[in-house]
C-alpha positions as a Python dict, from the first residue, in 0.01 Angstrom:
ca = {
    (1, 'X'): (0, 0, 0),
    (2, 'X'): (252, -101, -264),
    (3, 'X'): (141, 187, -484),
    (4, 'X'): (175, 433, -196),
    (5, 'X'): (525, 309, -123),
    (6, 'X'): (621, 345, -488),
    (7, 'X'): (477, 697, -497),
    (8, 'X'): (682, 796, -192),
    (9, 'X'): (1001, 641, -329),
    (10, 'X'): (953, 799, -673),
    (11, 'X'): (900, 1139, -510),
    (12, 'X'): (1212, 1099, -297),
    (13, 'X'): (1417, 987, -599),
    (14, 'X'): (1281, 1277, -809),
    (15, 'X'): (1352, 1520, -526),
    (16, 'X'): (1708, 1385, -509),
    (17, 'X'): (1770, 1424, -883),
    (18, 'X'): (1625, 1776, -903),
    (19, 'X'): (1821, 1876, -594),
    (20, 'X'): (2142, 1751, -759),
    (21, 'X'): (2050, 1923, -1085),
    (22, 'X'): (2038, 2254, -900),
    (23, 'X'): (2361, 2186, -711),
    (24, 'X'): (2538, 2473, -898),
    (25, 'X'): (2266, 2709, -776),
    (26, 'X'): (2291, 2582, -418),
    (27, 'X'): (2666, 2646, -426),
    (28, 'X'): (2603, 2989, -580),
    (29, 'X'): (2358, 3083, -307),
    (30, 'X'): (2552, 2958, -7),
    (31, 'X'): (2893, 3083, -112),
    (32, 'X'): (3198, 2950, 67),
    (33, 'X'): (3189, 2880, 439),
    (34, 'X'): (3497, 3095, 486),
    (35, 'X'): (3607, 3456, 483),
    (36, 'X'): (3532, 3460, 110),
    (37, 'X'): (3163, 3456, 199),
    (38, 'X'): (3191, 3834, 249),
    (39, 'X'): (3247, 3874, -126),
    (40, 'X'): (3052, 3574, -255),
    (41, 'X'): (2722, 3580, -67),
    (42, 'X'): (2494, 3687, -350),
    (43, 'X'): (2194, 3861, -200),
    (44, 'X'): (2063, 4024, 118),
    (45, 'X'): (1706, 3939, 15),
    (46, 'X'): (1549, 3635, 178),
    (47, 'X'): (1331, 3568, -126),
    (48, 'X'): (1633, 3419, -304),
    (49, 'X'): (1660, 3139, -48),
    (50, 'X'): (1289, 3070, -54),
    (51, 'X'): (1288, 3087, -435),
    (52, 'X'): (1554, 2817, -472),
    (53, 'X'): (1394, 2592, -211),
    (54, 'X'): (1053, 2626, -378),
    (55, 'X'): (1200, 2574, -727),
    (56, 'X'): (1368, 2247, -629),
    (57, 'X'): (1062, 2122, -439),
    (58, 'X'): (828, 2227, -720),
    (59, 'X'): (1040, 2050, -981),
    (60, 'X'): (1040, 1734, -769),
    (61, 'X'): (661, 1745, -736),
    (62, 'X'): (614, 1784, -1111),
    (63, 'X'): (847, 1492, -1191),
    (64, 'X'): (690, 1267, -925),
    (65, 'X'): (340, 1347, -1057),
    (66, 'X'): (454, 1244, -1405),
    (67, 'X'): (589, 918, -1261),
    (68, 'X'): (259, 860, -1083),
    (69, 'X'): (60, 921, -1406),
    (70, 'X'): (286, 689, -1611),
    (71, 'X'): (263, 423, -1339),
    (72, 'X'): (-114, 456, -1307),
    (73, 'X'): (-168, 405, -1681),
    (74, 'X'): (112, 146, -1694),
    (75, 'X'): (313, 349, -1947),
    (76, 'X'): (635, 175, -1858),
    (77, 'X'): (827, 302, -2161),
    (78, 'X'): (746, 664, -2081),
    (79, 'X'): (850, 595, -1725),
    (80, 'X'): (1182, 463, -1854),
    (81, 'X'): (1232, 766, -2082),
    (82, 'X'): (1172, 1001, -1790),
    (83, 'X'): (1418, 799, -1581),
    (84, 'X'): (1690, 834, -1847),
    (85, 'X'): (1622, 1205, -1858),
    (86, 'X'): (1682, 1229, -1485),
    (87, 'X'): (2004, 1033, -1516),
    (88, 'X'): (2125, 1270, -1788),
    (89, 'X'): (2057, 1562, -1553),
    (90, 'X'): (2355, 1444, -1351),
    (91, 'X'): (2582, 1585, -1625),
    (92, 'X'): (2518, 1936, -1494),
    (93, 'X'): (2629, 1889, -1131),
    (94, 'X'): (2918, 1664, -1239),
    (95, 'X'): (3052, 1926, -1479),
    (96, 'X'): (2998, 2196, -1217),
    (97, 'X'): (3199, 1998, -963),
    (98, 'X'): (3477, 1964, -1220),
    (99, 'X'): (3485, 2342, -1266),
    (100, 'X'): (3431, 2418, -896),
    (101, 'X'): (3716, 2194, -779),
    (102, 'X'): (3946, 2311, -1063),
    (103, 'X'): (4004, 1945, -1144),
    (104, 'X'): (4184, 2018, -1469),
    (105, 'X'): (4417, 2260, -1290),
    (106, 'X'): (4524, 2002, -1035),
    (107, 'X'): (4539, 1718, -1291),
    (108, 'X'): (4648, 1873, -1623),
    (109, 'X'): (4672, 1528, -1782),
    (110, 'X'): (4292, 1510, -1758),
    (111, 'X'): (4265, 1840, -1942),
    (112, 'X'): (4504, 1711, -2208),
    (113, 'X'): (4300, 1392, -2249),
    (114, 'X'): (3977, 1591, -2268),
    (115, 'X'): (4117, 1811, -2544),
    (116, 'X'): (4231, 1499, -2731),
    (117, 'X'): (3882, 1352, -2706),
    (118, 'X'): (3726, 1680, -2818),
    (119, 'X'): (3962, 1705, -3117),
    (120, 'X'): (3887, 1342, -3207),
    (121, 'X'): (3511, 1398, -3203),
    (122, 'X'): (3467, 1550, -3547),
    (123, 'X'): (3112, 1608, -3667),
    (124, 'X'): (3068, 1271, -3849),
    (125, 'X'): (3202, 1077, -3550),
    (126, 'X'): (2992, 1282, -3309),
    (127, 'X'): (2675, 1225, -3511),
    (128, 'X'): (2750, 851, -3533),
    (129, 'X'): (2802, 827, -3157),
    (130, 'X'): (2479, 1015, -3089),
    (131, 'X'): (2284, 784, -3321),
    (132, 'X'): (2432, 475, -3152),
    (133, 'X'): (2354, 609, -2804),
    (134, 'X'): (1994, 692, -2901),
    (135, 'X'): (1952, 348, -3064),
    (136, 'X'): (2095, 168, -2759),
    (137, 'X'): (1872, 369, -2526),
    (138, 'X'): (1569, 289, -2741),
    (139, 'X'): (1648, -85, -2731),
    (140, 'X'): (1694, -81, -2353),
    (141, 'X'): (1369, 107, -2305),
    (142, 'X'): (1185, -129, -2539),
    (143, 'X'): (1314, -451, -2382),
    (144, 'X'): (1380, -362, -2019),
    (145, 'X'): (1182, -47, -1923),
    (146, 'X'): (1132, -156, -1563),
    (147, 'X'): (1506, -212, -1507),
    (148, 'X'): (1580, 140, -1634),
    (149, 'X'): (1327, 290, -1392),
    (150, 'X'): (1453, 78, -1102),
    (151, 'X'): (1814, 174, -1171),
    (152, 'X'): (1730, 545, -1188),
    (153, 'X'): (1527, 523, -867),
    (154, 'X'): (1815, 346, -695),
    (155, 'X'): (2063, 616, -800),
    (156, 'X'): (1827, 888, -680),
    (157, 'X'): (1776, 723, -342),
    (158, 'X'): (2151, 678, -295),
    (159, 'X'): (2199, 1055, -328),
    (160, 'X'): (1885, 1149, -131),
    (161, 'X'): (2087, 1245, 185),
    (162, 'X'): (2214, 1545, -13),
    (163, 'X'): (1862, 1686, 26),
    (164, 'X'): (1913, 1709, 400),
    (165, 'X'): (2249, 1878, 353),
    (166, 'X'): (2112, 2149, 123),
    (167, 'X'): (1789, 2224, 306),
    (168, 'X'): (1936, 2209, 655),
    (169, 'X'): (2207, 2447, 535),
    (170, 'X'): (1938, 2675, 395),
    (171, 'X'): (1741, 2688, 721),
    (172, 'X'): (2058, 2723, 927),
    (173, 'X'): (2176, 3024, 727),
    (174, 'X'): (1828, 3174, 733),
    (175, 'X'): (1788, 3147, 1109),
    (176, 'X'): (2139, 3223, 1236),
    (177, 'X'): (2363, 3403, 992),
    (178, 'X'): (2157, 3626, 767),
    (179, 'X'): (2032, 3970, 854),
    (180, 'X'): (1789, 4055, 579),
    (181, 'X'): (1761, 4417, 481),
    (182, 'X'): (1444, 4607, 398),
    (183, 'X'): (1557, 4943, 274),
    (184, 'X'): (1342, 5234, 365),
    (185, 'X'): (1239, 5509, 129),
    (186, 'X'): (1443, 5831, 124),
    (187, 'X'): (1417, 6026, 445),
    (188, 'X'): (1278, 6323, 257),
    (189, 'X'): (1133, 6357, -89),
    (190, 'X'): (1282, 6629, -305),
    (191, 'X'): (1119, 6741, -626),
    (192, 'X'): (1320, 6882, -915),
    (193, 'X'): (1199, 7234, -855),
    (194, 'X'): (1259, 7222, -478),
    (195, 'X'): (1615, 7087, -482),
    (196, 'X'): (1848, 7368, -382),
    (197, 'X'): (2158, 7148, -384),
    (198, 'X'): (2312, 6964, -678),
    (199, 'X'): (2270, 6588, -707),
    (200, 'X'): (2605, 6410, -672),
    (201, 'X'): (2682, 6089, -862),
    (202, 'X'): (3009, 5908, -788),
    (203, 'X'): (3098, 5637, -1041),
    (204, 'X'): (3381, 5390, -993),
    (205, 'X'): (3478, 5167, -1284),
    (206, 'X'): (3689, 4888, -1139),
    (207, 'X'): (4049, 4871, -1268),
    (208, 'X'): (4013, 5166, -1508),
    (209, 'X'): (4361, 5261, -1626),
    (210, 'X'): (4446, 5628, -1692),
    (211, 'X'): (4736, 5565, -1928),
    (212, 'X'): (4556, 5322, -2156),
    (213, 'X'): (4234, 5520, -2156),
    (214, 'X'): (4388, 5855, -2242),
    (215, 'X'): (4762, 5857, -2319),
    (216, 'X'): (4844, 5520, -2479),
    (217, 'X'): (4503, 5413, -2601),
    (218, 'X'): (4522, 5205, -2923),
    (219, 'X'): (4410, 5401, -3228),
    (220, 'X'): (4133, 5158, -3314),
    (221, 'X'): (3972, 5190, -2968),
    (222, 'X'): (3713, 5468, -2971),
    (223, 'X'): (3579, 5598, -2639),
    (224, 'X'): (3364, 5895, -2745),
    (225, 'X'): (3171, 5925, -2418),
    (226, 'X'): (3486, 5922, -2207),
    (227, 'X'): (3643, 6190, -2428),
    (228, 'X'): (3325, 6394, -2419),
    (229, 'X'): (3309, 6373, -2040),
    (230, 'X'): (3675, 6476, -2015),
    (231, 'X'): (3613, 6800, -2205),
    (232, 'X'): (3337, 6911, -1967),
    (233, 'X'): (3508, 6820, -1640),
    (234, 'X'): (3796, 6904, -1412),
    (235, 'X'): (4035, 6648, -1556),
    (236, 'X'): (4309, 6532, -1318),
    (237, 'X'): (4617, 6410, -1502),
    (238, 'X'): (4800, 6257, -1204),
    (239, 'X'): (4546, 6090, -977),
    (240, 'X'): (4649, 5793, -766),
    (241, 'X'): (4429, 5548, -573),
    (242, 'X'): (4482, 5455, -206),
    (243, 'X'): (4563, 5094, -290),
    (244, 'X'): (4621, 4858, -580),
    (245, 'X'): (4338, 4629, -470),
    (246, 'X'): (3963, 4676, -445),
    (247, 'X'): (3942, 4522, -100),
    (248, 'X'): (4149, 4810, 46),
    (249, 'X'): (4066, 5092, -196),
    (250, 'X'): (3688, 5101, -163),
    (251, 'X'): (3677, 5131, 220),
    (252, 'X'): (3948, 5397, 191),
    (253, 'X'): (3764, 5596, -73),
    (254, 'X'): (3431, 5580, 110),
    (255, 'X'): (3582, 5680, 445),
    (256, 'X'): (3807, 5948, 297),
    (257, 'X'): (4107, 5809, 481),
    (258, 'X'): (4349, 5536, 384),
    (259, 'X'): (4283, 5203, 553),
    (260, 'X'): (4423, 4854, 531),
    (261, 'X'): (4220, 4536, 573),
    (262, 'X'): (4345, 4350, 879),
    (263, 'X'): (4092, 4067, 864),
    (264, 'X'): (3794, 3949, 660),
    (265, 'X'): (3488, 3829, 849),
    (266, 'X'): (3180, 3662, 696),
    (267, 'X'): (2976, 3983, 727),
    (268, 'X'): (3232, 4260, 782),
    (269, 'X'): (3591, 4376, 737),
    (270, 'X'): (3833, 4464, 1014),
    (271, 'X'): (4013, 4779, 902),
    (272, 'X'): (4348, 4910, 1021),
    (273, 'X'): (4351, 5291, 1023),
    (274, 'X'): (4710, 5422, 1033),
    (275, 'X'): (4604, 5780, 1102),
    (276, 'X'): (4411, 5670, 1411),
    (277, 'X'): (4652, 5387, 1498),
    (278, 'X'): (4366, 5147, 1570),
    (279, 'X'): (4149, 4873, 1425),
    (280, 'X'): (3776, 4904, 1365),
    (281, 'X'): (3509, 4708, 1189),
    (282, 'X'): (3400, 4869, 864),
    (283, 'X'): (3049, 4905, 1009),
    (284, 'X'): (3197, 5141, 1273),
    (285, 'X'): (3397, 5362, 1036),
    (286, 'X'): (3238, 5691, 931),
    (287, 'X'): (3163, 5691, 558),
    (288, 'X'): (3059, 5950, 303),
    (289, 'X'): (2704, 5812, 328),
    (290, 'X'): (2684, 5885, 700),
    (291, 'X'): (2810, 6240, 652),
    (292, 'X'): (2568, 6304, 366),
    (293, 'X'): (2279, 6163, 570),
    (294, 'X'): (2369, 6387, 865),
    (295, 'X'): (2338, 6686, 631),
    (296, 'X'): (1980, 6579, 559),
    (297, 'X'): (2021, 6423, 216),
    (298, 'X'): (1918, 6086, 76),
    (299, 'X'): (2166, 5819, -37),
    (300, 'X'): (2171, 5526, -280),
    (301, 'X'): (2430, 5264, -366),
    (302, 'X'): (2454, 5012, -649),
    (303, 'X'): (2771, 4807, -675),
    (304, 'X'): (2955, 4478, -682),
    (305, 'X'): (3217, 4285, -482),
    (306, 'X'): (3196, 4434, -132),
    (307, 'X'): (2902, 4339, 91),
    (308, 'X'): (2785, 4700, 97),
    (309, 'X'): (2427, 4643, 203),
    (310, 'X'): (2520, 4465, 526),
    (311, 'X'): (2803, 4698, 622),
    (312, 'X'): (2652, 5037, 532),
    (313, 'X'): (2279, 4971, 573),
    (314, 'X'): (2231, 5232, 849),
    (315, 'X'): (2336, 5514, 617),
    (316, 'X'): (2167, 5406, 295),
    (317, 'X'): (1816, 5472, 170),
    (318, 'X'): (1867, 5223, -110),
    (319, 'X'): (2125, 4952, -170),
    (320, 'X'): (2165, 4692, -444),
    (321, 'X'): (2478, 4482, -445),
    (322, 'X'): (2601, 4190, -654),
    (323, 'X'): (2869, 3937, -558),
    (324, 'X'): (3207, 3861, -711),
    (325, 'X'): (3192, 3563, -944),
    (326, 'X'): (2850, 3433, -844),
    (327, 'X'): (2504, 3499, -982),
    (328, 'X'): (2289, 3756, -808),
    (329, 'X'): (1914, 3733, -764),
    (330, 'X'): (1613, 3949, -830),
    (331, 'X'): (1461, 4157, -551),
    (332, 'X'): (1122, 3987, -582),
    (333, 'X'): (1034, 3621, -525),
    (334, 'X'): (907, 3537, -874),
    (335, 'X'): (1192, 3727, -1033),
    (336, 'X'): (1439, 3510, -842),
    (337, 'X'): (1262, 3191, -955),
    (338, 'X'): (1271, 3317, -1314),
    (339, 'X'): (1645, 3391, -1295),
    (340, 'X'): (1715, 3050, -1136),
    (341, 'X'): (1527, 2869, -1413),
    (342, 'X'): (1683, 3083, -1687),
    (343, 'X'): (2037, 2978, -1591),
    (344, 'X'): (1955, 2621, -1485),
    (345, 'X'): (2093, 2481, -1812),
    (346, 'X'): (2423, 2671, -1790),
    (347, 'X'): (2687, 2400, -1809),
    (348, 'X'): (3005, 2596, -1884),
    (349, 'X'): (3166, 2939, -1832),
    (350, 'X'): (2946, 2985, -1529),
    (351, 'X'): (3172, 3249, -1376),
    (352, 'X'): (3173, 3459, -1694),
    (353, 'X'): (2796, 3426, -1728),
    (354, 'X'): (2756, 3531, -1364),
    (355, 'X'): (2964, 3844, -1428),
    (356, 'X'): (2750, 3927, -1733),
    (357, 'X'): (2426, 3876, -1539),
    (358, 'X'): (2545, 4085, -1245),
    (359, 'X'): (2686, 4362, -1465),
    (360, 'X'): (2358, 4399, -1656),
    (361, 'X'): (2157, 4398, -1332),
    (362, 'X'): (2396, 4653, -1178),
    (363, 'X'): (2359, 4882, -1477),
    (364, 'X'): (1982, 4843, -1487),
    (365, 'X'): (1950, 4926, -1117),
    (366, 'X'): (2187, 5224, -1158),
    (367, 'X'): (1984, 5368, -1445),
    (368, 'X'): (1659, 5317, -1253),
    (369, 'X'): (1788, 5502, -948),
    (370, 'X'): (1940, 5784, -1152),
    (371, 'X'): (1613, 5818, -1341),
    (372, 'X'): (1396, 5815, -1029),
    (373, 'X'): (1517, 6156, -905),
    (374, 'X'): (1478, 6042, -543),
    (375, 'X'): (1836, 6038, -427),
    (376, 'X'): (2070, 6329, -362),
    (377, 'X'): (2386, 6120, -354),
    (378, 'X'): (2432, 5803, -560),
    (379, 'X'): (2739, 5579, -552),
    (380, 'X'): (2793, 5333, -839),
    (381, 'X'): (3063, 5067, -846),
    (382, 'X'): (3087, 4878, -1177),
    (383, 'X'): (3285, 4556, -1220),
    (384, 'X'): (3426, 4658, -1559),
    (385, 'X'): (3682, 4690, -1712),
    (386, 'X'): (3810, 4440, -1454),
    (387, 'X'): (3834, 4084, -1587),
    (388, 'X'): (3674, 3855, -1690),
    (389, 'X'): (3660, 4015, -2031),
    (390, 'X'): (3301, 4018, -2149),
    (391, 'X'): (3270, 4240, -2456),
    (392, 'X'): (3333, 4081, -2794),
    (393, 'X'): (3465, 4358, -3018),
    (394, 'X'): (3381, 4163, -3336),
    (395, 'X'): (3015, 4107, -3257),
    (396, 'X'): (2988, 4414, -3030),
    (397, 'X'): (2797, 4201, -2781),
    (398, 'X'): (2852, 4055, -2436),
    (399, 'X'): (2982, 3700, -2449),
    (400, 'X'): (3123, 3447, -2197),
    (401, 'X'): (3359, 3321, -2469),
    (402, 'X'): (3578, 3629, -2513),
    (403, 'X'): (3944, 3529, -2540),
    (404, 'X'): (4134, 3566, -2214),
    (405, 'X'): (4412, 3773, -2369),
    (406, 'X'): (4538, 4115, -2250),
    (407, 'X'): (4399, 4279, -2565),
    (408, 'X'): (4047, 4185, -2452),
    (409, 'X'): (4077, 4449, -2178),
    (410, 'X'): (3997, 4709, -2442),
    (411, 'X'): (3665, 4540, -2518),
    (412, 'X'): (3565, 4601, -2158),
    (413, 'X'): (3681, 4962, -2197),
    (414, 'X'): (3439, 5004, -2487),
    (415, 'X'): (3166, 4865, -2262),
    (416, 'X'): (3259, 5121, -1994),
    (417, 'X'): (3223, 5396, -2252),
    (418, 'X'): (2882, 5273, -2364),
    (419, 'X'): (2748, 5250, -2009),
    (420, 'X'): (2880, 5596, -1922),
    (421, 'X'): (2692, 5726, -2226),
    (422, 'X'): (2372, 5556, -2113),
    (423, 'X'): (2409, 5709, -1767),
    (424, 'X'): (2441, 6051, -1924),
    (425, 'X'): (2141, 5990, -2150),
    (426, 'X'): (1915, 5892, -1857),
    (427, 'X'): (2022, 6194, -1652),
    (428, 'X'): (1972, 6426, -1948),
    (429, 'X'): (1625, 6283, -2008),
    (430, 'X'): (1507, 6388, -1661),
    (431, 'X'): (1692, 6721, -1677),
    (432, 'X'): (1942, 6622, -1405),
    (433, 'X'): (2271, 6611, -1594),
    (434, 'X'): (2332, 6986, -1592),
    (435, 'X'): (2219, 7009, -1228),
    (436, 'X'): (2447, 6733, -1106),
    (437, 'X'): (2807, 6688, -1001),
    (438, 'X'): (2929, 6366, -1163),
    (439, 'X'): (3260, 6210, -1058),
    (440, 'X'): (3425, 5930, -1259),
    (441, 'X'): (3729, 5750, -1120),
    (442, 'X'): (3862, 5404, -1031),
    (443, 'X'): (3978, 5204, -731),
    (444, 'X'): (4303, 5099, -903),
    (445, 'X'): (4464, 5089, -1245),
    (446, 'X'): (4506, 4780, -1464),
    (447, 'X'): (4730, 4543, -1269),
    (448, 'X'): (4798, 4323, -1573),
    (449, 'X'): (4895, 4604, -1812),
    (450, 'X'): (5253, 4477, -1825),
    (451, 'X'): (5124, 4165, -1998),
    (452, 'X'): (4993, 4395, -2273),
    (453, 'X'): (5282, 4634, -2342),
    (454, 'X'): (5536, 4585, -2062),
    (455, 'X'): (5437, 4905, -1877),
    (456, 'X'): (5263, 4968, -1546),
    (457, 'X'): (5119, 5301, -1441),
    (458, 'X'): (4939, 5344, -1108),
    (459, 'X'): (4739, 5646, -1222),
    (460, 'X'): (4362, 5626, -1252),
    (461, 'X'): (4115, 5860, -1426),
    (462, 'X'): (3973, 6124, -1194),
    (463, 'X'): (3723, 6355, -1361),
    (464, 'X'): (3480, 6589, -1185),
    (465, 'X'): (3197, 6740, -1386),
    (466, 'X'): (3050, 7033, -1200),
    (467, 'X'): (2710, 7180, -1279),
    (468, 'X'): (2870, 7444, -1505),
    (469, 'X'): (3038, 7168, -1715),
    (470, 'X'): (3355, 7372, -1762),
    (471, 'X'): (3669, 7188, -1864),
    (472, 'X'): (3993, 7229, -1669),
    (473, 'X'): (4316, 7031, -1697),
    (474, 'X'): (4459, 6975, -1350),
    (475, 'X'): (4827, 6875, -1374),
    (476, 'X'): (4926, 6853, -1008),
    (477, 'X'): (4932, 6508, -844),
    (478, 'X'): (4651, 6416, -607),
    (479, 'X'): (4514, 6107, -433),
    (480, 'X'): (4154, 6032, -527),
    (481, 'X'): (4090, 5939, -162),
    (482, 'X'): (4000, 6310, -126),
    (483, 'X'): (3673, 6240, -311),
    (484, 'X'): (3485, 6179, 14),
    (485, 'X'): (3578, 6521, 154),
    (486, 'X'): (3507, 6680, -183),
    (487, 'X'): (3151, 6540, -196),
    (488, 'X'): (3074, 6652, 159),
    (489, 'X'): (3195, 7005, 78),
    (490, 'X'): (2977, 7008, -235),
    (491, 'X'): (2678, 6913, -21),
    (492, 'X'): (2772, 7190, 221),
    (493, 'X'): (2778, 7431, -74),
    (494, 'X'): (3144, 7513, -22),
    (495, 'X'): (3223, 7402, -379),
    (496, 'X'): (2982, 7540, -639),
    (497, 'X'): (3182, 7575, -962),
    (498, 'X'): (3465, 7420, -1161),
    (499, 'X'): (3693, 7702, -1050),
    (500, 'X'): (3611, 7622, -687),
    (501, 'X'): (3683, 7255, -754),
    (502, 'X'): (4027, 7334, -899),
    (503, 'X'): (4116, 7556, -604),
    (504, 'X'): (3994, 7287, -362),
    (505, 'X'): (4210, 7019, -528),
    (506, 'X'): (4516, 7243, -507),
    (507, 'X'): (4455, 7288, -138),
    (508, 'X'): (4410, 6915, -78),
    (509, 'X'): (4710, 6782, -267),
    (510, 'X'): (4967, 6930, -27),
    (511, 'X'): (5037, 6606, 154),
    (512, 'X'): (5077, 6403, -166),
    (513, 'X'): (5169, 6116, -199),
    (514, 'X'): (5041, 6033, 150),
    (515, 'X'): (4727, 5813, 144),
    (516, 'X'): (4809, 5681, -205),
    (517, 'X'): (4939, 5358, -350),
    (518, 'X'): (5277, 5529, -398),
    (519, 'X'): (5337, 5517, -23),
    (520, 'X'): (5346, 5165, 126),
    (521, 'X'): (5102, 5130, 413),
    (522, 'X'): (5388, 5028, 642),
    (523, 'X'): (5573, 5350, 561),
    (524, 'X'): (5263, 5552, 629),
    (525, 'X'): (5234, 5392, 972),
    (526, 'X'): (5598, 5476, 1043),
    (527, 'X'): (5549, 5836, 927),
    (528, 'X'): (5249, 5866, 1155),
    (529, 'X'): (5444, 5740, 1455),
    (530, 'X'): (5739, 5972, 1386),
    (531, 'X'): (5519, 6270, 1303),
    (532, 'X'): (5677, 6316, 960),
    (533, 'X'): (5476, 6440, 664),
    (534, 'X'): (5576, 6380, 300),
    (535, 'X'): (5638, 6688, 96),
    (536, 'X'): (5408, 6782, -189),
    (537, 'X'): (5520, 6637, -519),
    (538, 'X'): (5738, 6360, -364),
    (539, 'X'): (5645, 6100, -622),
    (540, 'X'): (5731, 5956, -960),
    (541, 'X'): (5433, 6145, -1099),
}
């Protein structure tokens, strides 16, 4: 009976420690219980929730079995060593809580003290301290192994109520809040030889700045793929986004009409549409995907930040979305467990590492969908060159330790260029590049550019490569919110060449700067009420 009680208590204590060890992952999965959940909830796939629950439970079972074996053979010292290991696991959730609560931001004196301690701990001192700690631990284990195990078990049992909090939260979210999505296959399969309409690929690189990519790019920054793409496309010199923020720009670009976000809900956005003078949920607003689907074509989306898959699921044949600042998960159960275990020992720069993980997964999914030749229209939304800065120009590798200086923006630009080149390579390999219309633009320019050189330009790149790959330099101002209408007209075969594209842009820039960041949303509402229309060219250019 005593043994059974000890087995139960050791399992509960082990469960508690493992649950605390994975506290960063629990927080990553649940997101915030606020409006931010719209941007932070990491995955629409239920396997992620099951994967984390199984991982924690499985880890607890393994540890408790080890305790049982050590207890059965009376290996008290090994039991004590395992107990110390569990106690050391608390470093991970404690450090996560420090980062999560921004403790050093609220109490800068703690940050100052921590830096002093770090500077004091030179290598000889650090080695000496480690030797002393190991020696002290060895002596405690040798003389008082049972006390070590009892203390660890007591700590675990004290924190065991956290198990209820995490698992009840998991089941509550699963049953009430989540609407898991099983994306269907394309509504119709189209082989290369049968396609009578060009494939359209719309790529948005978040916070891509026209001026610093093309006009004022530093001489040591080489962007060969971007320059190559420019030469074979209709290159718009004065393109302006609908907003200076992703939260407003993306719904505007996808709907083809400027909107403002009136409210953020856990699973949707409430949009204010000045042209209609009404509010609607994003799920109710007609998007480019709906119009393309109504024409009989298949659609795919891979992106970050917005909760695309929940909002647009009715009009998508495939969707893969990654959150802002939190780790995403694999689409299969074992893949999610693997990713959870792979990042379980991450103790610092978790946000940067999450951005790296999500960016690589976004790019991989994008290349897979572009290479599959199943989808007529593909929308890609990349997180770069938006911060955090991830590309180390010295090592030419992704790193969470890139300096947070304005100059690091150009490292992310190099990464943009490389990924654009890989997109082109995949599409060329399946003979789709020359049969496709490829559009490259951005949701807004670099908001922090003034920190780099004291200048701010609202222009974004807007390049349209038609199937004939002819280069044209378009100098008239235009809002890139027209992209939605442009894509629909391409699908309707109203635009078939670069010359057609140029003529179309001239026709659709007449109301400029309406529906762009140059016109405050409040002014646009007033113009709508008064019936006034801005004249073409009324802008700073």
